[in-house]
Residue, then its C-alpha position, 0 to 999 in steps of 0.5 A: m534556499s528561499s521559501s518560494a524556491a522550496g515550493k518549486q522543488l519536485g521532492f517537496l512537491l511530491a512530499r506535500h501531495g504524498r501527505i495529502m493523499n495519505t491523509r485522504l486514504r486514511q480517512a477513506l479507510d478509517s471505517s474499516g480499521l485499515s491503514p494504507r499499508h494494510a490495504v496495499l498488502l491485502c490487495r496484493l494478496d488478493e491479486s497474487g494469491p498466496l505468497s511467502q513472506q519473502g515474496l511479499i517483502d520483495a513485491l511491496s518493497i517493505d522491510a521484514s519488521g514492517l511486514v510482520a507488524v502489518l501481518n499481525d494486525l491483519e491476522r488479528q482482524g481475520l483478514a489474512e493468515r500465515r501458515r508454514d510451507p509444507a515444502d520448507r517448514r522455515r518459510h511462512i505462506v501468507e494467504i488472504t481469507a474470505e473476510g479479507k477478500r470482502a475487505v478488498g472490495s471496500i478498499e477498492v471503492a474507497v480508493a477509487d473515490v479518493e482518486q476520482e476526486a484527486f485526479a478529476g482534472f486529469s485525462a486518462d492519458e495524463l493519469q497513465q503517464l503520471h503512473g508510469l513516471l511515479s513507478r520509475i522513482h527509485g526507492e529502497p525498502a528502508d524508505e518505507a520502514c517509518e511509514d504507516 
């Protein structure tokens, strides 16, 4: 495949722009000490309320070891906490803390700034369409195991 053909492949284009957005998000979140994975998990907890670890695995399409690593970081920073489910002591329930809720406000501002710059040339309809299309891309939890 020629180098010009590689640049036209949708997979390569998505990978390139994914790396660019990941870099921009990391830079925007850097002052908070959070990675995009930390931010996504905190925002999910803020939106949903307490969830089991399995519920988070399912909701975020993340593998169990990746989830545990992110939760360990968030607990160390006082942003989330795990507790045993009183109805089933084998399960852990994960809950955002008050400090975690404050962090979500900062995360939302940082992400909005990155998105505003990155998508400045898109109409609202185009953004909605892009979101819908990207949401339909098939992936597996293992696909995210190596990301951070």
